[in-house]
N, C-alpha and C positions, 0 to 999 in steps of 0.2 A: 782609724778607721772616719774620717769623717764622715758624717748622716747628711743626708739633705735635710732640710726643714720640706715636711709637709703639702701639697697647690691649698690653697684658698678652696673649700668648694665656687661652681660656677655660683653665676648670683643668677636671681632669674626675679623679675617683673612683671606682677601681675595687671593684666592692663583692664578699662571697658574706654571704649567706643560711645558717643552718645550723642544723639542729632536732632535738633531743634529741644535742645531740654526746655526757655523760655515759654516758645511756642506751647510747648504737651505741661509747665508748671497753668499754665491762663487753661488750660482744658479747649486746645484744639491741639488737634491731626496732627500728628509730627507728616509732612508732604516729602521724607526721604526715608529708603528700607533698605540694610546694611543687605548683602547678596555672602552666602554662605557663612550664613553665621551657623553658633551653636542652637541645636534643639532645647534650650530654656531660657535662651534671650530669647527676649519682643523685637519684632523686627527693625525698629528704634536704635538698638542694641547691638555692641558686641563686643565679644569680649575671651582674654586669649593669655597668655604663655608668656614673652621672649623672652630667655638664656642665655645671658652675657659670658662667654664662656676661659674667659677671662680679665684680669683687671684691665679697662681703658681701651678693654673691645664695644666695637658697632653693632647694634643687630637690626635689623629691619623687620618691619611685617606691613604685609599690604592689606589692605580693604578697603572694601568697592559696595559703593551706593548709586539703589539708582532711584531718582522721583518718581514718586507716585502718578497715578494720571489721572490726571481734570484737575488741580494742581488751581488755584487761582492766586494771590501772592504769590507774581513773580515778582518782585522789587525790592522786597528785603533780602537778604546770605541764607541761605544757609547752614547752619552754625554748626560746625563737631566740636565734642567733647569730653579733653582727654585724660578720663580719674587713672593710678597707677598707685601702684604698692609693691612692696619686696615681698613676692612670692618664695612657696620652694622649688629649690632647685633637683634634677635628678644628684642622689649623691655621684661620685666616684670610688671609684674603689680598686681603695688600701692597700699595697703586702703586709705592711703591721701600723696597728692601731694608732695616732698618735696620743705624746703623756698631756695633748684635752683635746676638745673637739675641739671643731673648726664657730669664729664667732662669723653668725649672720654679718651684711654686710648690713650699712649704713646709710640710708639717704640724708 
């Protein structure tokens, strides 16, 4: 009887989008605010997790921000930065436990 190798757990990427980072470093207020952000996120940040169901799979997330009212600096672009790292994905249920625990992905 041939036994199939267990599937690797789905990979997850934790991310943080940040608007006007350089401007805030200079002590200036950000010119935009993310819509539908989490309760712990400041208005200039949006954080979340994207699950990749299998190796090589693509996944997307949507983020929307709005410009603040009364901004004066309309010539410089509004920069959005992305920081990401490997997160913890929900584990799949397996019928039989594998001999070794699955290895997490590596960036």
